[in-house]
BADOKOL-16467 format. One record per residue: residue number from 1; x, y, z of N, C-alpha, C, CB in turn. Coordinates in nm, 3 decimals, always signed. Glycine has a CB too. Example, Ala and Ser with C-alpha at 12.3 -4.5 7.8 and 13.67 -1.06 7.14 Angstrom:
<atoms>
(1,(+1.319,-0.569,+0.780),(+1.230,-0.450,+0.780),(+1.320,-0.330,+0.780),(+1.131,-0.447,+0.905))
(2,(+1.285,-0.225,+0.708),(+1.367,-0.106,+0.714),(+1.290,+0.003,+0.787),(+1.408,-0.060,+0.572))
</atoms>
This chain:
<atoms>
(1,(+0.083,-0.118,+0.000),(+0.000,+0.000,+0.000),(+0.087,+0.125,+0.000),(-0.094,+0.000,+0.120))
(2,(+0.049,+0.222,-0.080),(+0.117,+0.350,-0.087),(+0.018,+0.460,-0.052),(+0.179,+0.374,-0.227))
(3,(+0.069,+0.568,+0.004),(-0.017,+0.682,+0.033),(+0.041,+0.808,-0.030),(-0.036,+0.699,+0.184))
(4,(-0.048,+0.891,-0.080),(-0.013,+1.023,-0.132),(-0.050,+1.122,-0.022),(-0.086,+1.057,-0.270))
(5,(+0.045,+1.209,+0.012),(+0.025,+1.302,+0.123),(+0.054,+1.444,+0.076),(+0.113,+1.265,+0.243))
(6,(-0.030,+1.536,+0.118),(-0.012,+1.678,+0.086),(+0.016,+1.754,+0.215),(-0.138,+1.736,+0.012))
(7,(+0.113,+1.844,+0.211),(+0.144,+1.933,+0.323),(+0.127,+2.075,+0.273),(+0.289,+1.909,+0.378))
(8,(+0.056,+2.159,+0.349),(+0.036,+2.298,+0.311),(+0.077,+2.385,+0.429),(-0.111,+2.325,+0.269))
(9,(+0.168,+2.478,+0.401),(+0.211,+2.575,+0.502),(+0.125,+2.699,+0.483),(+0.365,+2.608,+0.490))
(10,(+0.025,+2.715,+0.569),(-0.070,+2.825,+0.556),(-0.012,+2.956,+0.607),(-0.197,+2.793,+0.632))
(11,(+0.083,+2.947,+0.696),(+0.147,+3.065,+0.753),(+0.295,+3.036,+0.763),(+0.086,+3.102,+0.893))
(12,(+0.378,+3.127,+0.718),(+0.523,+3.106,+0.718),(+0.572,+3.071,+0.859),(+0.597,+3.233,+0.665))
(13,(+0.643,+2.960,+0.867),(+0.699,+2.915,+0.993),(+0.604,+2.832,+1.079),(+0.743,+3.032,+1.070))
(14,(+0.477,+2.826,+1.042),(+0.380,+2.747,+1.119),(+0.389,+2.600,+1.079),(+0.236,+2.800,+1.097))
(15,(+0.338,+2.515,+1.164),(+0.332,+2.372,+1.131),(+0.246,+2.353,+1.007),(+0.277,+2.290,+1.250))
(16,(+0.292,+2.274,+0.910),(+0.210,+2.251,+0.791),(+0.090,+2.163,+0.822),(+0.294,+2.188,+0.680))
(17,(-0.015,+2.183,+0.744),(-0.134,+2.098,+0.754),(-0.110,+1.976,+0.666),(-0.265,+2.177,+0.711))
(18,(-0.116,+1.859,+0.725),(-0.092,+1.733,+0.654),(-0.225,+1.669,+0.619),(-0.006,+1.637,+0.738))
(19,(-0.241,+1.631,+0.491),(-0.362,+1.565,+0.446),(-0.324,+1.441,+0.364),(-0.451,+1.661,+0.362))
(20,(-0.373,+1.327,+0.404),(-0.353,+1.205,+0.325),(-0.455,+1.210,+0.212),(-0.369,+1.073,+0.413))
(21,(-0.406,+1.213,+0.088),(-0.493,+1.222,-0.029),(-0.557,+1.089,-0.064),(-0.416,+1.274,-0.147))
(22,(-0.498,+0.983,-0.018),(-0.554,+0.851,-0.044),(-0.451,+0.741,-0.028),(-0.612,+0.846,-0.183))
(23,(-0.499,+0.618,-0.022),(-0.415,+0.500,-0.015),(-0.436,+0.421,-0.143),(-0.446,+0.413,+0.112))
(24,(-0.327,+0.371,-0.199),(-0.331,+0.308,-0.330),(-0.250,+0.179,-0.331),(-0.278,+0.404,-0.436))
(25,(-0.298,+0.083,-0.408),(-0.226,-0.043,-0.423),(-0.095,-0.024,-0.498),(-0.313,-0.145,-0.497))
(26,(-0.098,+0.061,-0.600),(+0.019,+0.082,-0.685),(+0.082,+0.219,-0.659),(-0.021,+0.069,-0.833))
(27,(+0.213,+0.224,-0.657),(+0.285,+0.349,-0.635),(+0.251,+0.453,-0.741),(+0.436,+0.324,-0.634))
(28,(+0.239,+0.412,-0.866),(+0.208,+0.505,-0.974),(+0.073,+0.572,-0.954),(+0.211,+0.433,-1.108))
(29,(-0.025,+0.500,-0.901),(-0.155,+0.559,-0.872),(-0.142,+0.670,-0.767),(-0.255,+0.451,-0.824))
(30,(-0.060,+0.647,-0.667),(-0.038,+0.747,-0.562),(+0.033,+0.869,-0.619),(+0.045,+0.687,-0.445))
(31,(+0.130,+0.847,-0.707),(+0.201,+0.959,-0.771),(+0.104,+1.041,-0.855),(+0.317,+0.907,-0.859))
(32,(+0.016,+0.977,-0.929),(-0.082,+1.049,-1.010),(-0.175,+1.133,-0.922),(-0.165,+0.950,-1.095))
(33,(-0.214,+1.080,-0.807),(-0.299,+1.156,-0.715),(-0.225,+1.279,-0.663),(-0.344,+1.067,-0.596))
(34,(-0.097,+1.264,-0.630),(-0.017,+1.378,-0.584),(-0.001,+1.481,-0.695),(+0.122,+1.330,-0.535))
(35,(+0.025,+1.434,-0.816),(+0.039,+1.526,-0.929),(-0.091,+1.603,-0.956),(+0.080,+1.449,-1.055))
(36,(-0.203,+1.535,-0.946),(-0.333,+1.601,-0.967),(-0.357,+1.708,-0.861),(-0.447,+1.496,-0.965))
(37,(-0.329,+1.676,-0.734),(-0.346,+1.773,-0.626),(-0.255,+1.894,-0.648),(-0.316,+1.708,-0.488))
(38,(-0.135,+1.868,-0.696),(-0.040,+1.976,-0.724),(-0.093,+2.066,-0.836),(+0.098,+1.919,-0.762))
(39,(-0.142,+2.006,-0.944),(-0.197,+2.083,-1.056),(-0.313,+2.171,-1.010),(-0.243,+1.989,-1.168))
(40,(-0.399,+2.117,-0.925),(-0.513,+2.193,-0.875),(-0.467,+2.313,-0.793),(-0.605,+2.103,-0.791))
(41,(-0.371,+2.292,-0.704),(-0.325,+2.402,-0.620),(-0.254,+2.508,-0.704),(-0.232,+2.351,-0.510))
(42,(-0.169,+2.467,-0.796),(-0.096,+2.562,-0.881),(-0.195,+2.641,-0.967),(+0.007,+2.489,-0.971))
(43,(-0.297,+2.575,-1.021),(-0.397,+2.643,-1.105),(-0.479,+2.744,-1.024),(-0.490,+2.539,-1.169))
(44,(-0.492,+2.721,-0.895),(-0.569,+2.813,-0.810),(-0.493,+2.942,-0.781),(-0.607,+2.745,-0.679))
(45,(-0.366,+2.944,-0.819),(-0.278,+3.060,-0.798),(-0.267,+3.097,-0.651),(-0.328,+3.180,-0.878))
(46,(-0.276,+2.999,-0.565),(-0.262,+3.019,-0.421),(-0.119,+3.058,-0.388),(-0.302,+2.891,-0.344))
(47,(-0.103,+3.142,-0.288),(+0.030,+3.181,-0.240),(+0.083,+3.083,-0.135),(+0.025,+3.321,-0.183))
(48,(-0.001,+2.989,-0.093),(+0.042,+2.892,+0.007),(+0.154,+2.805,-0.050),(-0.076,+2.805,+0.053))
(49,(+0.251,+2.772,+0.034),(+0.356,+2.680,-0.006),(+0.309,+2.540,+0.029),(+0.492,+2.714,+0.063))
(50,(+0.317,+2.450,-0.066),(+0.272,+2.313,-0.044),(+0.372,+2.215,-0.105),(+0.132,+2.291,-0.104))
(51,(+0.370,+2.094,-0.053),(+0.450,+1.988,-0.114),(+0.376,+1.857,-0.098),(+0.591,+1.980,-0.049))
(52,(+0.412,+1.766,-0.184),(+0.347,+1.636,-0.191),(+0.452,+1.528,-0.186),(+0.261,+1.622,-0.318))
(53,(+0.414,+1.417,-0.127),(+0.504,+1.302,-0.128),(+0.424,+1.174,-0.139),(+0.593,+1.300,-0.003))
(54,(+0.492,+1.073,-0.183),(+0.434,+0.938,-0.190),(+0.527,+0.849,-0.110),(+0.417,+0.886,-0.340))
(55,(+0.468,+0.768,-0.026),(+0.547,+0.677,+0.058),(+0.466,+0.551,+0.082),(+0.587,+0.745,+0.193))
(56,(+0.537,+0.448,+0.125),(+0.466,+0.328,+0.168),(+0.388,+0.367,+0.292),(+0.565,+0.207,+0.196))
(57,(+0.270,+0.313,+0.306),(+0.182,+0.349,+0.417),(+0.257,+0.336,+0.550),(+0.055,+0.261,+0.418))
(58,(+0.257,+0.446,+0.626),(+0.321,+0.446,+0.757),(+0.471,+0.469,+0.756),(+0.293,+0.319,+0.824))
(59,(+0.532,+0.476,+0.639),(+0.677,+0.494,+0.630),(+0.717,+0.638,+0.659),(+0.727,+0.452,+0.492))
(60,(+0.840,+0.655,+0.700),(+0.894,+0.789,+0.721),(+0.979,+0.832,+0.602),(+0.976,+0.794,+0.851))
(61,(+0.997,+0.744,+0.506),(+1.080,+0.769,+0.390),(+0.991,+0.783,+0.267),(+1.184,+0.655,+0.370))
(62,(+1.006,+0.892,+0.193),(+0.922,+0.917,+0.074),(+0.991,+0.864,-0.050),(+0.891,+1.067,+0.059))
(63,(+0.912,+0.817,-0.145),(+0.969,+0.770,-0.272),(+0.945,+0.870,-0.385),(+0.910,+0.634,-0.309))
(64,(+0.861,+0.972,-0.363),(+0.831,+1.075,-0.462),(+0.808,+1.205,-0.387),(+0.706,+1.036,-0.551))
(65,(+0.869,+1.314,-0.437),(+0.855,+1.444,-0.372),(+0.839,+1.552,-0.479),(+0.977,+1.474,-0.280))
(66,(+0.745,+1.644,-0.459),(+0.726,+1.759,-0.548),(+0.675,+1.875,-0.463),(+0.626,+1.726,-0.666))
(67,(+0.694,+1.999,-0.511),(+0.641,+2.113,-0.437),(+0.576,+2.214,-0.529),(+0.751,+2.179,-0.356))
(68,(+0.507,+2.311,-0.470),(+0.426,+2.406,-0.546),(+0.505,+2.521,-0.607),(+0.321,+2.463,-0.458))
(69,(+0.630,+2.538,-0.571),(+0.709,+2.650,-0.621),(+0.807,+2.608,-0.730),(+0.786,+2.714,-0.507))
(70,(+0.798,+2.485,-0.774),(+0.891,+2.432,-0.873),(+0.820,+2.330,-0.962),(+1.014,+2.367,-0.804))
(71,(+0.870,+2.314,-1.083),(+0.817,+2.212,-1.174),(+0.890,+2.079,-1.157),(+0.827,+2.258,-1.319))
(72,(+0.989,+2.076,-1.068),(+1.072,+1.957,-1.052),(+1.004,+1.854,-0.964),(+1.208,+1.994,-0.994))
(73,(+1.033,+1.727,-0.994),(+0.988,+1.615,-0.913),(+1.111,+1.531,-0.881),(+0.876,+1.531,-0.986))
(74,(+1.109,+1.465,-0.766),(+1.223,+1.386,-0.725),(+1.179,+1.249,-0.676),(+1.301,+1.458,-0.616))
(75,(+1.269,+1.153,-0.692),(+1.252,+1.020,-0.634),(+1.377,+0.994,-0.550),(+1.231,+0.909,-0.744))
(76,(+1.365,+0.902,-0.456),(+1.477,+0.870,-0.369),(+1.543,+0.742,-0.416),(+1.431,+0.856,-0.224))
(77,(+1.674,+0.748,-0.440),(+1.753,+0.629,-0.472),(+1.785,+0.562,-0.339),(+1.884,+0.665,-0.553))
(78,(+1.721,+0.450,-0.311),(+1.737,+0.384,-0.183),(+1.878,+0.328,-0.162),(+1.637,+0.273,-0.169))
(79,(+1.949,+0.301,-0.269),(+2.085,+0.250,-0.254),(+2.182,+0.357,-0.207),(+2.134,+0.192,-0.385))
(80,(+2.166,+0.479,-0.262),(+2.260,+0.586,-0.228),(+2.203,+0.686,-0.128),(+2.302,+0.659,-0.354))
(81,(+2.069,+0.687,-0.112),(+2.007,+0.784,-0.024),(+1.995,+0.922,-0.087),(+2.085,+0.794,+0.103))
(82,(+2.022,+0.933,-0.217),(+2.017,+1.063,-0.287),(+1.882,+1.086,-0.353),(+2.129,+1.072,-0.392))
(83,(+1.843,+1.215,-0.357),(+1.726,+1.253,-0.433),(+1.766,+1.268,-0.579),(+1.662,+1.383,-0.377))
(84,(+1.690,+1.208,-0.666),(+1.719,+1.212,-0.809),(+1.603,+1.284,-0.878),(+1.738,+1.066,-0.868))
(85,(+1.635,+1.385,-0.959),(+1.531,+1.458,-1.031),(+1.470,+1.370,-1.140),(+1.588,+1.588,-1.091))
(86,(+1.338,+1.371,-1.148),(+1.266,+1.298,-1.251),(+1.265,+1.384,-1.375),(+1.121,+1.260,-1.206))
(87,(+1.308,+1.328,-1.488),(+1.303,+1.401,-1.614),(+1.213,+1.328,-1.710),(+1.445,+1.417,-1.675))
(88,(+1.144,+1.402,-1.793),(+1.049,+1.342,-1.887),(+1.119,+1.279,-2.004),(+0.950,+1.446,-1.938))
</atoms>
């Protein structure tokens, strides 16, 4: 099981609001949910800073990371521990 999670910082320096967008059998489904949530927030032209991640349910380690201020997406290389930019 994978979960897509959204974090929104409503006030600079405040604790972000965490929302689980859903739980999915396949990692790609969770990534698509995170991408859709990101597209919606960016299209709303909100000034809030937000980021999304996909992780195995209950894990502290994310396998996909994206944020609202950049078009970049990252995955974690579990062998090296490095974030790798996803390119199309």
